[in-house]
N, C-alpha and C positions, 0 to 999 in steps of 0.2 A: 216349510222349512227347508226343503231342498232349494227353493228359490233364493232364500237368504243366504245359503251357503255359497251359492254361485255368485251372488252380488258381492259377498265379503271377499271371495277368491279373486274376482274381477278388480276389486278396489285395491287389494294388496298388489296385484299385478301391475295395475295401472300406476300405483305409487312408486314402483321401481323404474318405471319406464323413463320418466325425465331424469332421474339420477343416472341411469345407464347411458343415456344419450349424452348427457353432460361429461360423464367420464370418457365416453368415446371421442367426443369432441375435443376434450383436454389431451388425450393420448394423440390424437390426430394432429392437433396443434403443436405438440411438443415435438412430435416427429417431424413435422414440417419446418419448425424453427431450427432444429438440429441440422436437417438437411440443408437448410438455407445458410446456416453459419459455416458449414463445410464448404458449400459453394462459394461463399464470400471469401473464406480464407483461400481457397483455390484460386479465385480471381485475383486476390491480392499477391499470391505468389507468382502467378502468370504475369502479373504487370510488372513486378520486380524483375522478373526473368527477361521480359521483353525490353525493359529500360536498359538492363545490362547489356543485352545483345545490340541494342541501338548504340550505346556508347562504344562498344567494341567495333561496331561497324563504321561508326564515324571515325574513330582511330584509324581503321584499316583504309578508309577513303583518303584521309589526309596523307598517310603514308604512301599510298599509290599515286596521289597527285604529285608528291615530292619526287617520287621515282620518275613519274612521266616528265617533270621538268628537268630532271637530270639527263635523261635520255635525249630530250630535245636539244639541251645544250651540246651533248656528245654528238649527235647527229649534225649539228651545225658545225662543229669543229672538223668532223670527219668529211663533210661536204667541202669545206675550205681547203682542207688537205688534198682531197680528190681533184679540186679545181686547179691548185698549185701544181700538182703533179702532172696533171693533163697539160698545163701551160708549159711546164719544163720539157715534157716529151714532145710537144709540138715545136718548141724552140730547138730542141736537140735534133729533131728530124730535119728542120729547115737548115740547120747548120751542117748536118751531114750531107744534104743534097748539094750545097754550095761548096763544101770542102773538097770533094774529088776533083772538080775542075780547076781548083787553085793549086793542088799539090801536084808535083812533077810525077811523071810515070815511074812506077817501081822498076828497078833495074832487073833485067832478065838473069835469072840464075842459071846454073848449069842444067842442061836438059837432063830429065830423068829418063832412064831407059824404060822402055816399054815393057810391061810385064809379060812373061812367057805365056804363050797361048797354047793350050793343049789342042792338038789337031792331027791331021794325017801326016804332017811332015815330021812329027817327033814320034819315033816308034820305040825309043829307048825306054825301058822299064815296063813295056806293056807285055802282057802274057799272051801267048798265042793260043789258038784254039787247040784243045786236046783232042788227040786222035785215038 
């Protein structure tokens, strides 16, 4: 009798085992599907964010290229101005080097008196040593 009870208890226990495993597998599968869907949505969001950043980056690159071209044009103009100014300065220096020989000497004006020198000869206004 005792053996029969044990067999019946074992049978009841074994009868729940497949259902328990099935329920556990379903819970595990549902959890995995939920986590996977969250991961997929996160990946989709990240993809849209990266596409937006790529578009912004491409726009910035185009802006920087336009700026670079403008700077290159400005540099070219400045170099041309510098070369023209250098040529003008060279021509002016050459003209100045030739001009003094061609000009008559400047007339001598009235001689300026030499400035007074303070020395031993002038004792006026000096204080003598105190005694």
